[in-house]
TORGUKE-716741 format. One record per residue (C-alpha): x, y, z; residue in one letter. Coordinates in pm, whole numbers, padded with zeros to 5 digits, always signed. Example, Ala and Ser with C-alpha at 12.3 -4.5 7.8 and 13.67 -1.06 7.14 Angstrom:
% TORGUKE-716741
+01230-00450+00780A;+01367-00106+00714S;
% end
This chain:
% TORGUKE-716741
+00761-00172+02316M;+00837-00290+02686S;+00966-00565+02795F;+00608-00674+02932W;+00465-00580+02575D;+00699-00819+02409H;+00645-01077+02654L;+00242-01034+02573S;+00333-01044+02225E;+00520-01377+02246L;+00269-01532+02458R;-00021-01485+02210W;+00187-01601+01924R;+00263-01915+02113L;-00098-01979+02197V;-00205-01926+01847R;+00041-02186+01765S;-00080-02427+02041V;-00420-02373+01906I;-00325-02478+01537V;-00131-02811+01687V;-00438-02869+01876I;-00654-02858+01562I;-00464-03051+01348I;-00426-03315+01650A;-00794-03338+01665I;-00832-03371+01283V;-00570-03664+01306A;-00788-03831+01619M;-01092-03807+01406M;-00890-04004+01115N;-00733-04293+01351R;-00772-04563+01078E;-00605-04353+00795F;-00340-04226+01024V;-00242-04567+01160F;-00324-04797+00862D;-00181-04574+00579Q;+00085-04361+00763I;+00215-04515+01102I;+00213-04878+01006L;+00249-04850+00631A;+00629-04931+00657P;+00569-05256+00773L;+00361-05341+00462S;+00528-05499+00173P;+00323-05246-00051D;+00512-04954+00113F;+00657-04739-00176L;+01003-04758-00056T;+01014-05147+00004I;+00796-05203-00314K;+01057-04984-00522W;+01369-05138-00336L;+01236-05493-00410C;+01198-05413-00778E;+01518-05274-00828F;+01672-05551-00618G;+01532-05807-00868Q;+01641-05591-01155W;+02030-05571-01048I;+01984-05956-00889H;+02040-05846-00527T;+01756-06000-00342P;+01919-05844-00002E;+01710-05532-00111L;+01384-05717-00074C;+01285-05608+00269L;+01026-05806+00455D;+00885-05612+00752N;+00544-05804+00761S;+00659-06064+00973S;+00739-05813+01254L;+00493-05861+01522Q;+00352-05527+01712I;+00187-05597+02046I;+00005-05405+02304N;+00127-05454+02657I;-00077-05214+02882T;-00422-05157+02928M;-00433-04783+02814S;-00142-04845+02568G;-00339-04808+02235Q;-00546-04522+02368F;-00227-04346+02478M;-00058-04416+02151T;-00347-04261+01960H;-00323-03976+02170M;+00053-03926+02127Y;+00050-03971+01759I;-00230-03726+01708S;-00002-03473+01891L;+00297-03554+01692M;+00095-03495+01377A;-00016-03175+01514G;+00362-03046+01594V;+00493-03206+01263I;+00221-03044+01032A;+00188-02749+01221G;+00558-02677+01232F;+00576-02415+00925P;+00300-02217+01118Y;+00503-02224+01430I;+00820-02096+01261I;+00600-01844+01094W;+00488-01707+01415E;+00822-01698+01584L;+00949-01522+01265W;+00680-01239+01289R;+00781-01202+01679F;+01141-01174+01563V;+01124-00936+01239K;+01037-00610+01420P;+01402-00631+01591A;+01578-00682+01277L;+01737-00435+01048H;+01630-00375+00710E;+01916-00540+00570R;+01862-00833+00794E;+01495-00875+00686R;+01586-00859+00330R;+01837-01161+00378Y;+01616-01357+00604S;+01285-01323+00386S;+01254-01658+00281G;+01365-01821+00627A;+01016-01932+00708V;+01011-02116+00363L;+01335-02273+00397I;+01317-02376+00736I;+00986-02536+00679S;+01096-02708+00359A;+01418-02841+00513L;+01232-02980+00802F;+00949-03161+00589L;+01225-03277+00368L;+01405-03444+00663G;+01104-03602+00785A;+01017-03722+00446A;+01350-03877+00407F;+01348-04043+00747S;+00986-04173+00679Y;+01040-04314+00342Y;+01407-04459+00361L;+01540-04457+00729L;+01230-04608+00879V;+01186-04904+00662P;+01564-04961+00698L;+01588-04920+01077T;+01269-05144+01128V;+01394-05408+00918N;+01730-05422+01103F;+01632-05394+01453L;+01306-05591+01406G;+01460-05882+01262T;+01801-05881+01452Y;+01841-06175+01659Q;+02122-06274+01920V;+01986-06642+01905S;+01722-06828+01706G;+01561-06911+02041A;+01476-06548+02126V;+01180-06425+01906Q;+01108-06075+01839N;+00752-05918+01948Q;+00779-05548+01958V;+00589-05342+02176A;+00348-05089+02014L;+00495-04812+02222S;+00861-04914+02088S;+00784-04905+01735Y;+00601-04564+01776I;+00911-04399+01956S;+01144-04539+01707T;+00925-04398+01425L;+00842-04066+01577T;+01188-04005+01722S;+01361-04099+01402L;+01141-03876+01192T;+01138-03579+01398F;+01519-03597+01486S;+01599-03629+01120V;+01371-03344+01013G;+01600-03133+01269L;+01916-03254+01124V;+01818-03135+00797F;+01818-02784+00960E;+02186-02787+00952L;+02235-02531+00654P;+02031-02307+00867V;+02236-02363+01196L;+02566-02341+01012V;+02437-02016+00835F;+02366-01858+01157V;+02694-02015+01332L;+02894-01862+01042A;+02729-01533+01057K;+02834-01466+01426I;+03148-01610+01347G;+03143-01931+01539I;+03204-02166+01258I;+03386-02122+00916S;+03392-02332+00590A;+03784-02425+00669Q;+03674-02558+00977L;+03400-02758+00837M;+03642-02871+00564R;+03891-02989+00835K;+03632-03250+00967F;+03456-03363+00639R;+03647-03679+00664K;+03538-03750+01016V;+03174-03677+00923M;+03197-03879+00615A;+03309-04172+00839I;+03041-04118+01089I;+02781-04109+00833I;+02917-04433+00666L;+02913-04604+00981I;+02566-04528+01067L;+02423-04606+00709A;+02611-04941+00748G;+02448-05019+01085I;+02087-04938+00978I;+02089-05073+00610T;+02085-05425+00441P;+02446-05550+00381P;+02468-05429+00027D;+02639-05109-00100I;+02344-04983-00261F;+02135-04904+00022S;+02429-04738+00230Q;+02498-04505-00081I;+02108-04426-00059M;+02145-04300+00279V;+02510-04168+00277T;+02464-03944-00038I;+02209-03727+00102P;+02341-03681+00418L;+02689-03595+00295M;+02522-03352+00028A;+02351-03193+00334L;+02702-03139+00486Y;+02866-03023+00156E;+02568-02777+00121L;+02644-02646+00470S;+03006-02589+00381I;+02896-02368+00059I;+02692-02166+00284I;+02934-02110+00527A;+03204-02028+00272A;+02941-01781+00119K;+02885-01615+00451V;+03268-01597+00518G;+03311-01397+00178R;+03033-01177+00239K;+03161-01084+00584A;+03514-01041+00434E;+03391-00796+00162E;+03193-00608+00414T;+03511-00567+00641S;+03714-00449+00347Q;+03458-00214+00228S;+03425-00065+00585E;+03792-00028+00586S;+03827+00130+00261S;+03556+00387+00382D;+03741+00478+00686N;
% end
């Protein structure tokens, strides 16, 4: 295939991806009440799964700080078109997040013909792994980080004379950016695999910076969680586990590269 043929192929795959995103966005638009009441604004409710579970666990271990109260947070709209534009934006984000696996699949289908047979075999489950990690990260953010972050930022006061009234756009921005960005952060093992494969990063380098990453994660966990050790642990453990998994992947890639190099040397 010529360069223009490849470009045309990519264009049609992108077009199909956009169509899927639009279809999902339209479905989300048509189910406005469910999307906003049951998903977008749900972390504000005391009946939200994570908040309810944390409170029950807090009562069991006699730690009332785990009972988060986000219901007092006032969400207001301050522009004429604010709610309409928010509806459009959330529908589009729903299309992107729910359509992410299909987008990755289309990109994989575009790249696949250029790979060698061995590379295809190694990356055969790439679409499933990338999609699963992204959705896992998005779920982790939505069910844990979003309620904790909203509780911290929404109730934080520099003075009792200043009341918090949060603009709808600000709340939506916090929710979507946190959910989407953490979904991408959970792609760390895939990124490490690629970087280790081309020799940019190694398990030794990641082990060297392990303590630095642990401190960074602990600081972030301490900022967004209530002042109790349990909440900090809940946030810290998954992120550190992700980093440790990335080290294992980098080490495995390094060993494989070394074995291949030794095999080629012995053949020569």
